[in-house]
C-alpha positions, 0 to 999 in steps of 0.5 A: 500499500502506497502512502503519499506523504505531504511535507510541509515548510513553514517559516514561523520557526525563523522568525527570532533569529531572521528578524534579528540578522536582517535589522542587524545586516541593514543597521550595519549596511545603512548607518555606516554607509550614511556616516561615510557619505556623510563625511565626504559631503563635507569634504575630509579626507579618507582616513577620517571617513574610514576611521569614522565609518570603523568606528560606527561599525564597533558602537554600532554591533555593541549598541545592537547586542545591547538594545537586543538582549535588553529588549528580547530578555524584557519579552522574556521575562513577560513570557515566564511571568505569564507561564508562572501565573498560569502554572498556578491557575492550573493548581488552584483551579484545574476545572475553570482553566479546563472550561476556559480552554474548551471555551477558546475552542468552541470559539474556533469552531468547534461544537461544545462537545468536541471542544470539552473532549479536546480540552480534557485530552489536552489537560491530561497530557500537558496542561501548561502546554495546552493554554500556553499555546492556545489561550497566551499564544506561546510558542517554542519556535517564536519564544524570546532567546535573548542571548541568540538575538544579541548575538545575531545582531552583533554579528550581522551589524559587523558583516553590513557594516564591513561592506561600505567600509571596503567599498570605501576603502577601495574606491577612488579618492575623489569618488568615495561618497558615490561609490559608497553610496551606489554600493550600498544600495546595491547591498540592501536590495540585495539583503532584502531579496534575501530575508524575503527569499528566506522568509517566504515574502515578495521579495520586490516588495521588500527588496524596494522598501529597504533600498529606499529607506538606506537611500533616504538615509544617505541622502539625508545624512550627506545634505547635514555632512555638505550643510556642517563643511560649508559652515566649517 
């Protein structure tokens, strides 16, 4: 007897690290490229541009790591507090929690009889997991992981920031700003495409969105650099 196998490839489990990776790489490219373009617009030398870019890479990577760790740790603390509260409620009033779970399934379309049976079986198997998933909306695939988010953000920021730095190092001295801006837009477009492909989202829309905001950031920074460079 032949048995058909249906394989489904969902990408929800990638949300945590994908968000941190895309955010880190995008910030690394945009902030470092904008910094270099802004300094270039102020008509300073290549050495000053590279020093500013390296300083931006180091400071940005550390800032991203610290910010992600604190932010995701706060989310994890909230999740743990909710689980502790739910664990106590399950211990103090299990019958109420069973009826609450059954009511959730009724609201999702099950009959009252079937919902009660499902709730009974899930409560007998792992009541906390059932309530965490169906009442609190928590799942292992999207749970908060502070260390993973911090390391991912820092490393991808540094990798992203290295790209405009390399472009600034290799570009002719007379056109550093233009080369960095152009190559950074290419990098951002590619980043948006890769992120969209990995997450299963529309590629063109994601690429265009990332490129637009990167161009806007570099344009504003260049205008500020030129203004202050002229004044000084």
